N, C-alpha and C positions, 0 to 999 in steps of 0.2 A: 737406331732412332733415339733422339733425346727424349727422356721421360718427362712429361709435364709435372710441374709441382702442384700438389693438391692446394686449392684455394684456401682451405682452412689453415694448412701449414704455412702458406705464404703470409696470411694475416698474422699468424703467431710470430713469424720471423720479423715482420715489420714492427709489431708491438715491442718485441725484445730489443730491436735496434733503436727504436725511438726512446725506450726506457733507459737504455744505456747512455744515450746522448744527453737526456735530461739529467740523469744522475751525475754524469761527469761535469755537466755545466753547473749543477748545484754545488758540487764539491769545490769546483774552481772558484765559484762566487763566495762560498763560505771562507775559503782560505784567503781570498783577496780581502774580504771584510775583516777577517780576524787578524791579519798581518799588522804588527805594530807599525804605525806611520804617523807622521805629523799631519794634522788636519788643518789645512789653510782656512777652511770655512769658519773655524772657531773664532777667529778675530775679525771676521767681516761683519759689517752692519747689515740690517735688513735691506737698505737701499743698494748696497754693493752686491748682495746676493741676488736681488731682483734684476739688477743690471746684467750680471753675469749669466743668469738663467735665460734671459730673453735676448741676449746678444745675437744679432744676425739671425733672428727667428721670426720671419715675417708672419707666420700663422699664429703666433702666440696671442693668447687672450688670458689675462690674469686679473681676476676680480678680487679686490681687497675690501673687506668689511671690517670697520672698527666701531665698537660701541663703547662709549665713555661719557661719564657725566650725563647719562640719560639720553645722549644723542647718538644717532647712527650716521656714519659717513661711509659712502661707497665710492670706490675709485676703480677704474679699469686701465690696465697697462698692456701695451703690445710690444712690437719689435723694439729692441734696445731700450726697454723700460719707458718708452714714450707714452704719455697719457693718450688714451683713445676715447671717443665719445661713449656715453652710457648707452647700453643696449641690454635688452632682457635675454642675455645669453643663457642657454640651457646646458648646464654642466652635469655630467654624471658625478654623483657624490660617493659612489662606491660604498665602502664600509661604514661611512657615516650613517648609512641606512640602519646599521645595527643599533645605533643609539635610539632610533625611532621605534624599532622593533621592541627594544627594552622598555621604552616609555609605554607602549601598548601593554606589555606584561605587567608593569607596575600599576597601570590604570586598572587592569583586571584584579590585581591584588587589592587596590583601594575599594573596588566594588564587591569584594568578598568572593570573587569567582574562583580564585586559586590562592595558594600560599607558596612562598619561596621554598618551603621545605617539601612540597609535593614532588613525588617522582613523576617523570614524564608519562609513565604507563598508566597513571591515573586518568589521563586524557586521551592518549594515543593508543589505539588497539595494537598490541605487540605480543609476541610469543612470551610464554612464562619464563621468567628469569629470576634469580635470587635478588638481583638489584638492577635498577635503572637510575641514571643520574637525576638529581633534583633540579628544579628550576634555578635555584641559586647558583649551583655549580656550573650550569650552562651559561648563566649571565656573567659569571666571573672567569670563564675559560679555565675552570678547574675540574672539569668533568672527567677528564681522561680521554675524551674523543680527540682524534687527530684533526688537523686543519681540514682535510677532506680525505675521502677514500676513492680510490680509482674505480671508475665505472666505465662501461663500454663506450658511451657517447663521448667521453673525454678524448679518446683516441681520434675519432673523426673530427672533433673540434680542434685538436692540435694540428691536424693535417690541413684543415681549411682555414685556420687562423681565427676561428670563432671564440667567443666567450667560453672559457673552460667548462662552465657549469650549465651551458645551454643544453636543453633537452634531457636533463636529468629529472625524471618525474618524481612526484611525491611517493608513488608506489616503490620506486627504487630506493628512495631515502628510508622509507619504513622498513623495507627488507634489510637494508644495511644496519639500521638501529637494532633490529632483532638478532643480528649475527655478531654484534660487538659485545663482548662480556667484560664488565668492569667491576671494580671493587668499591665497597661503600667507604670512600675516603676522599679527602681533598687531594687531587693530583696537583703537581706543580703547574703553575700558570703556563698554558700553551694555547695560543690564539687559534680559534676553531671556527671556520666558516660553517662547518658541518653542525657544530653544536647550536649555533644561532639559528640555523635552518630548522633544526628540530623544534626550537621554540615557535617557529612559524606554524608547524603542525599543531602544537598545543593551542595557539591562539585561534586557529581555525576551528578546533573542537569547542573551545570556550564560547566563541561568538557565532558559531555555525554559519560562517561565511568565508569566502576565499580571502587569502592574505591580500591579494591585489585590491579587492573591494574594500577590505577593512582598512588598510593603510592609506589608500587614496582618500577615503572619507575622513580619516583621522587628521591627516596633515592639512587637508583643504578646509574642512568644516570646523574642526576643533582648534587647530593651531593657526588657521587663517592663511596658510601657505598655498595660495590658489594656483601657482605655477609648478608645484611639486607633485610628482606622480611616479608610478612604476613605469619604467622605460618600455616603450614599444619599438625601440630602434630608430625613432625619428627625433628630429630637433633642428635647431638653427646653427649647430656646429657640425662636426663630422667625426666619424670613428666610433659611433655608439655601439655598445654591445647588443646583440640579439638575445631575446628571451622568448621561450615558448610559453603559451598560456599556462599559468600556475606552475611554472618551474619551481622545483623544490628549494633551490638556493636563493630565491628572490629575497627572503628576509635578511640575508647577509650582505646584499649589495646592489639592489636593482633600482634605486631611486634616482631621478633626475630633478634638479632644483635650479633656482636662480639666486643671484646675489640678494635681491630684495627679500625673497622668501627665507634665505638663510639668516638675514638680519633679524627677521621676525623670530626665527627659531632661537637665535642667540639671545634675543631679549627675554623670551619666556624662560629660557634656561637660567639666565641671571636672576630673574624674578622668582624662580622656583614656584610658579603658579600655573596650573593647579598643583596641589601638594605632591602628587606623584612625580612631578618633574623635579621637585626638591629631593625626593627620596632616591630617584634614579642616579643622582650624582654623588650621593653620600658613600663613603668607603664601606665596603663589605669585608674585604680581605686584604691583608698585606701580601704582596707578591714579590717585591724586591727583584724586579726583572730588568733593571737598568743595566745595559751593557756599557763597557768603557767607551765605545764609539758614540752611543747616545749621550752619555755624560759629557763628552767633549763638546757636544753641540748644545749643552744645557737643556737636554730633553730627558725627563726621568719617568720611570714606570715603577713607582713605589707601592701604590695600592690600586685597587680596582673597585669600582662601584658596579652598577648594573650596565655593563659593557664599557662605561667611561673609564679611562685611565686617569690616575691621580698622581700628580707630582707633588709630594709632600714638602719638598725643599722650597719650591717656588710658589706653592699654593695655587697650582694650575690644574684644572680639570680639562681633559682633552681627548680627542679621537681624530683619526685621519681616515682617508679613503683613497682608493686607487683602482682604476680599471686599465685597459690597454692604452687609452689615449687621454685619460683625465686623472688629475690628482687633487686632493682637497685636504683641508685641515680646519678644525674648529676647536679653539681653546678659550677658556675663560677663567678669570680670577673672581670668585664669588665675593671675597672680602672687599676688594677695591672696585668691584662692579665694572670690570673691563673685559671685553670679549673681542676676539679676532677670528675672522673666517677668511680663508684663502681658497679660491676656486680657480683651477687652471685647466686648459685643454692640452696640457703637456703630460707625458707619461710619468709615472712615479719615479722611474729611474733616470729621467732627463735632467742632467746637470744637478742643480740644487733643488731638491723636491719641495713640494708645498708644505710638508710638515716642518722642515727646517725654516722656511720663510715665515711661517706662522709663529713658531716658537720664538724666533728672533724678534719679530715685531712685538709680540705680547710682552716679552721681558723688557724690551726698550720702553714700552708704555708703562710698565710697572715701575721701572727706575725713575721715570719722569714724574710719576704720581707720588713717589716716595712711600 
């Protein structure tokens, strides 16, 4: 008689097999991106990139927001870069959520509720350790935390095609923070969804309210972004991520917004008012994280503010975002008072991504302005 495999062992085997596939895919992707090759996108204009990205893509929705000379212009493009009628499309903005989480942190600083030098365990109840990262190191991705840590729900999310961070509770996040031991130093810049999520725990302690209630009230009431909210999986497009109530990773990427609302956000960032929005975009640390591939596309990561990436060469402050079926970019030139926002319902890896589109357009506008 054939002996049955223990369910626990079967689950472990599945985890190992999936992990191996993910690792092999990551290595292959790294080698592909690292391989020296000519980049044809380098010499393409924004319009050419837009046309290529939307070629024969009937479902494409690309929102382009431009702020210049105090005026906002919003355009929408669809299949083959054709202009499509204006609509209040609801786009996931992914990691652009981090910049709004950072704004909440800087608002708390302006109110005297916390300091950038405070360690997270001043606010979050954690096991005794010699050191926990400071607020500043979390904001600048220099805390030493990984992008994320594997948790059991991630395996089920992978198999079901869910948002990777779905159903990871705040309790799980707290336990993981207590198990990671770091040194009291600035680690090399390493983008961390985990680190920004820890800031969500800090904000909940400071304001004694859930992140969802806090951020919804902030964007809608203080910034006037009436159609921006934490995602509940619904909207007038398709492919939205699911989130459980008060999921721990929400502060890193759970917001949905519209082109109109992102135009409002771009305007207040250019104005730097209230003052904490001016502070959030100022450089805190030099990171020199520009890769050759990014440089070939005129995208630079020279310094970092409170989550915002700073391109010292072109004078651009920027961030991007991506989920499974959406990609976005927000960049602005504070000196020339120009801002660009790109919102798409195309995955971050689809042809030429929103980040490249946005950087292309912003630099073209800078060149025109002189």
